[in-house]
N, C-alpha and C positions, 0 to 999 in steps of 0.2 A: 674943751672947756669943761670945767667942773660944774656939777649940778649942785647949786647952793641949797636948794630945797632938800635934796637927798642928804647933804651934810647936816642940815638942821634936824632932819628926822632921826638921823643916827644919834645926834647929841641928845635929842628929846628922849629917845628910847633908852639911852644910857642913864640919863637922869631919872627916868621913870623906874628903871630897874633898881637904882639906888633907893628911891623913895618907897619901893615895894618891899625892900628888905627890912624886916623888923629889927634884925641885929644892927644893921647900918643906921637905922633911925635912932635906936637907943644910943649908939656911939655918938651920932651927931647931936642928939639932945644933950648928952653929957658935955659935949664941947660947945654947946650954945649956938650951934650952927643951923639947926633945923629950920628956923624962920627964914634964914637966908636962902636955903634951898627951895623952900616953898615959894618965896618971891621970884626966884629964877624960873620955876616951873610956870607960875602964873603969868609971867611976862611973855610967854610964847603965844 
């Protein structure tokens, strides 16, 4: 059986890495997506 908490942690780490990358943040901001990513992170 898969560990769902482990999967969630991996997803969270992945999203955190994205949010920690200034270059990525600039790209997302240009695309108007930064608010959506922040909402996803806050929903954890």
